[in-house]
N, C-alpha and C positions, 0 to 999 in steps of 0.2 A: 361809875360805873364804865370809864375804862381800864378799874382793875376789873369786872364781872365782860368786857369784853379781850380782856386781858386772857383772861382767865378761859373765858368759852373758848381764843384760838387759841391756847396753850392746852385742851382739853381735846379739840381735833386734832392740833400736830399729834399732841400722842394716843387720840386711835384711829389715828391716818399711819403712826412708824410697824401699831399691836399689831393691825389690820399685814402690813407691811411681813411683818413677821409669821402672823398665821402663814398665807400665804409663800410665803421664805417653807414653813416648817413641813406643808402640805408635801412643799416642791422634793423638800430633803428624801419627807415620808414616804413620796408613791418609789425615787430614783432609786433609795433604803427595800423597799418590793420589790422593783425591778431587777436592784444584783441578788434578792435572796434568793427570786425562783434563779436567774439567770445558774449563779453558784448548783442549787441543786440539778439544773438542767446537766449541770458540767461534773459533777458527784457522777449523778447518772451513766453521761456517758464516760469517765472514769474506773464508775464500778465495770461495764459494761467490756468496757475493755482488758480488766481487769481478770473477768471472765476468760475475757478466751482467749487471756495468756498464760494463762490456769487452762486450757484443753488444751490451750499446743503442745501447755510441757509435759503436760501427761499423754499426746497424740506426739513426742520425741523421747519417753521412754521408756512406752509404746514399742515406738519402730525402735529405740538401741535394743532393748531386751531383743524384740523376732531376730533383728540384724546380729547380734549372741548367739538368738539359738540356733540361725541358719550357721553361725560359725561352724557350733560346735554336729553338728548331725554331717557338714562341711569334713571335718573330721574325720568325722566317725568314718565315713565312706571310705574317705584320703586311707587310714582305717583294712578296714573289711578289702579297699582292694591291692593292700602289698596284702598281706594276709591270701588270698585269694591268688592275688603272681608268684608265691612262697607255695605256696599248693598247686600249683599249677608246675612248674620248675619241681617242688619232688616228683609230680607224678609223673611228670613227664625222663628222671633222672629214673626211679623208678622204671619205668619203660622200655628205654636205651637200653640197664644190668639187666631185666626181664626177656629183651628180647638177645643179648649177645649171652646171656649162659641159654637158652635156645638152641642158636646159633654150633654154639660148641660138645650141644647134646647134656645138659646138665640138669637134673632139671630141677 
């Protein structure tokens, strides 16, 4: 009889320990699910930030290309300006020479 009671007590103790372990396991599973959800949210946020960075990189490249194009246009305009200055000087010199010939009576 004492052996039966001792066995029953041992079974109750084992049952209580198993129930406690089940509760701990369930809590661990819940925490794991929460951490997995947080990780998924973090991954989504990281992906969104990565896409935003790619967009910004694209804008930087586009602005850089636009700036380069504008610099080339400025260089072309400056070259045209120099050409126009030379043409103007030549026209002025031709005008001066023509007036000098006319004042001397030359054709």
